[in-house]
Each structure stands twice: as structure tokens, then as C-alpha cells.
N, C-alpha and C positions, 0 to 999 in steps of 0.2 A: 875728441869732441865732435869733429866733423863726421866721423863714422857713426857715432851714436845719434846725432841729430838727423843725419840722412836716413838712417834706419827707422827712426821714429816717424819721419814723414812718410816713408814707404809703408810702414805698418798701419798708420792711420788710414791711408787710402785703401789698403787691403781689407781693413775691418768693414768697410762699406759693403763688401761682397760676402761677408760671413755672418750676416745678421741671424740666420737660422741657427748656426752653431753657437753663437753668443747666447741665444735664448735658452738653450738646453744643455750646454756644457757646464754642469755643476752650478746651475742657476737656481738657487733656493736659499731661503733665509737660514743663517746660522749665526753663532757668535763669532767674534774675532779676538785674537790676542796678539800682542807685540809689546816690546818695551817702548816707553814713551817719555819724552822730555816734559818737564814742568810747563814749558811754554807751549806745548802742543805740537811743535814742529817734528818733522820726520827725524827719526833717530835710529842708528844702526848699532850703537854701543853706548854704554854710559860709564860714568866714573863713580864708583862706590864712595870714594873719599868726598866728592862734592855733592853726593845725593841728587844728581841731576836727572837720572833716568831709572825708572823701576818698571816692573811688569804690570800690565793693565789688561782688562777685558772689556769688550764692548758688545752690545746686543746688535741685532740685524739692522737696526736703524742708526747705528753709530753712537748710541748713547753709552757713556762709560758706566759700567755696573760694578767694577772693582778696580781700584787704582792704588798706586804707591805700594805695590806688593814687593816686599824685600825678597831677593833671590832665595834666601834660606827658608822662606815660607811657601815656596811653590807647591809643596805637597798638601797644603791646606786648601788649595784651589784646584789642583789638577789631580784627578784620579786616573788609574791605568787599568782598563778592563782587559782580561785575557780572552782571546778569541781562539777556540779549539781548532778552527780551520786556517789559522795563520801563525807564522812564527813571530809576528809583530803584535805588540799590545796596541790597544786603542785608547788614547787619552781622551778625557772629557772634563768639562767644568763641574767640579764636585757639587756646588750648591744646587745644580739642576739634576744631578744624577746621570746615569747611563741609560739610554743613549741620548736623552734630551739635551745633555750638555755638550752636544757637538759644536765644535768651533774650527776655524781655519786660521792658518798662519801663512806668511809669505808676502810678496810684493803688494798685491791688491789689498790684503788685510792691513798692511802697514799704512797704505795711503788712505784707506777707509777711516783709520783711527787718527790720522794726522790732520791738524788744522791747515798746515802748509808745509812746504819743503824747506824754506829758508835760504834758497839760492835762486838767483834771478831766472835763468832759463828753465830750471825745474819747476819753479812757481808758475811760469807761463804755460808750460806743458801740462801741469796738473790742472790748472784752471780750464784749459781747453778740453781736457779729458772730462772733467766734471760737468761742463756745460753741455757736452754731447751725450754723456752716459750717466747722469744723475750724480748727486753728492756721494751716495753709497752704492758701490757696485757689488752685486750678489753673484755675478757670473764669474766662475773660475777661469773662463777663457780670457778675461781681462788681466790675468796674471802676466801675460806676455806684454801687454801695453804698459802695465805698471812697472814691469822690470826695466823697460827702456827708459821710463821717466826716472827711475832710481839710478840708472847708469849715468844719466846726465847730472843728477844731483851729486853722485859720488865724485865725478870728475870735477865739478865746481868746488866741492868741499876740499878735494886734494889741492886744488890751486889756491884756495884760501889759506890752507894750512902751510903750504910751501912759501907763501908770501909773508908769513909771520917771522920776524927777526929771531925769535926765541928758538926756532928750529935749528939754527946754526950755532947756538950757544955752546961754549965749552964747559959751562958750569953744570955738568950732569953727573949725578951720582946715584947709584943703586944701593939702597940700604937694606941690610938683612932685617927681617921682622921676626916677631915672636912666633914660635912654632904653633901651627894650627892643626888639630887632628881631623878637621872636617871643613870642607869648602864647597860652595856652590857658585857657579858662574853662568850668566845668561847673556847672550848677545843675539843680534839679528844676523844670521847667515843669509846668503842670497836666496835660499829656498824658504827661509822663515826662522822662527824662534828656535834657538839651540840652547838646551839646558845640559850642563855637566855637573854632576854631584859626586864627590869623592870623599872617602874616609881612609885614614892611614893610622897605623899604630905608632908607638914610641920609636920604633926603628925605621920609620918611613915606609913600611911595607903596606901595600893596599889591603884594606879589610872590607871595603864595600864600594860599589860604584853604580850609578844610575844615570843613563843618558836618555834624554828625550829629544830626538832630532826632528826636523821639520816634516819629514816623510811620515813619521809616526803621528805627529799632531794632526796631519791631514788625512789619516787613513779612513776615518769615518766619512769624511767628505768625498774622498775618492770613490769609496764603495757606493755611496748614495748617488754620486755623479754618474757612475757606470750604469746604475739602474735607470737613471733618467734618460741617458742616451739610448739604452736598449728599449725602453718604453716608447721612445719617439721613432726609432729607425728600424727596430726588429719586427718583422712581419709575423713571426711565430712559425714560419714554414721553412725558412732558409736563412743561413748566415751568409751574407754577401760580403764582397770585398769592401763595399762602401761602409757597411756596419763596422767591420774591423778597423777601417781607417778612422772612423769617428770615435771608437773606443780608445784607440791608441792616442788620438788627438786629445781626448779628455784627460787621460793619464799624463800625457806630456805637458799639459797646461799646469800641472803641479810640479813638474820637473823632479819626480821621485828619485831617490838614491837608495834603492833596495839593497845594494851590496857595496855601498860607498863608492859608486862609480858615477861618472858624468854621463851626458847623453851618449847613447849608443850610435855607432856609425852604421846607418842603414835601418832596417826594420827592427822594431822591438819584439822580443820573444813574447808570444801571445797565444793562448789556447782558449777557445770558446766552445762550450758544450751547450747544445740545444736539446732540452728534455721536454717530454710532455708532462701533463699534470700528475701522472702516476710515477714520474721519475725515470721513465724509460728513455735511454739515450737515442735521439733521433739523428743527430748529426754532430760530428766533431771536426772543427777546422782549426789548424794550428799554423803558426808562423815560427820559424826558428831563425836565429841570427845567421 
């Protein structure tokens, strides 16, 4: 907790020097999605048995537009568009269609949709964040700030759970349940909403699977964010080191996991092509790990 709170203080002071980046790093109106508790507090996972947390969508002002979505109904609300230029599909909110149904997931999205955190230090940190940066944050750069608040929340929740006497109870039994040929699970991973959907046959062999991970949910927002950074910092004549740094910074604010990996040690592999209006390549600059 000491490390988390110390880092939170450090980052708050650093934010004061990064107002330009905050203003253009993925700063535009989109929808948000996350699982949410009935009481509105921050939630990272729910209990299907107690029906305490379901998937929900909010608009750019934080208004809930779809709520209490059962995991098995996710395909009624989330479509997946195929992009011929990418190996990754682009999810969108079905009622608005593609690409108007762009939405974001992750730490800032979760805090945008939560009334409060439900633990003392995290509540204090969230209130301070909202007083300085509005109730609803549209800048993806705030994912870093929100992630630190969530770490404080998670540590407090772990302490609360560890203090419950039931955690040391010897009266624990796992019971086998009826065979289910299909199942859907949704939780909030550190990067954002994680959906796993599996189908199996009578022999327990996999017959179908669909995974929508946080990086996929955010792919439309990352693409739009890169364009926003390029519009702000690219002169049209030369790709500078500063432009590359800001493009990398935008991508890192989403913490993408393109190959199921964590943050790279050192520079992120990155290639930027500068073309004229006729599509002629004027400059190519690349970074390799």
C-alpha cells in the first residue's frame, strides 16, 4: 500500500506537466463498457449465483444506456467488425452500428461508470481525481491515473476479505454440477473487460470458442487516438523522434497485449510511414526491440 500511494502522489504531480498530452492522447467522446454492481460501486468480478454484477454500457456523459446484460447475451450488444488491414477484429456497440458504436474499456472506463469505489483510500483518491479532471474523463491518458486508484482499491479489498473469519473456515466443499455444453464468463482484467465464450460436445471436446480481450475492445479507440496524436504533432514533412514518442505513449496508455505479453522492456516495436496525398512513400522510420 505504501508503494501504491507513494506512486499515486508522484503521478499526480507529474500530470501537472503533461496537460498537452492529456488533451490529445485519445481524448474524444466514446461509449464505455464494464461490469457493474447493482449499488454502482467499482467492481472487478461478479457472482452469477447472487446476480450482483452484470455487463453495462454508458455514453460519453456517463449515462447508462444498457444495463444488467447477462454474459450469455453479450453478442446481442457487441458486434465484431473484420478489418482487412489487421489480424484483430474491431468490436462495437451493436445498437449504434460500426463504427459509430466505438467504446472503450479499462481503468478509466470502469471509474467513469462507477459511482464510487467502496473502500476508504480509493474513495478519497477518486474524489480528488474527479475534482481535478471532471466527473467523466475522456482522455485515455488518464488510464494511468485510474490504474493507480484501482491498485489502491484492490489492496483495500484484499485486506477486507482477509479479515473475514469465513476465509479460514474448514467447512468448504466443491460440488460437481450438471454438464453444460456452453458457457460465457466475463470479468474485469487489469486492461479491461474480458469475455470468454466456449462450446463443448458430449465428450468434453471443444467445438467453438470466442474471446474478446481488452485490447480488441479498445482497437477502434487506439486507431482514432493515433490519428489524433498525428494530427496534433505531425508536420506532414518529417516524422521526428518526438512524434514517435507520443505515438508510443498513446498506445501504452491502453497497455495493449497484442501477443499476450506484458510491457516490453525498452522501446516498443513501431513503424511509421509518411505518404503524400497520392500515396507515395516519402519517409519510413522504424523502431525495433
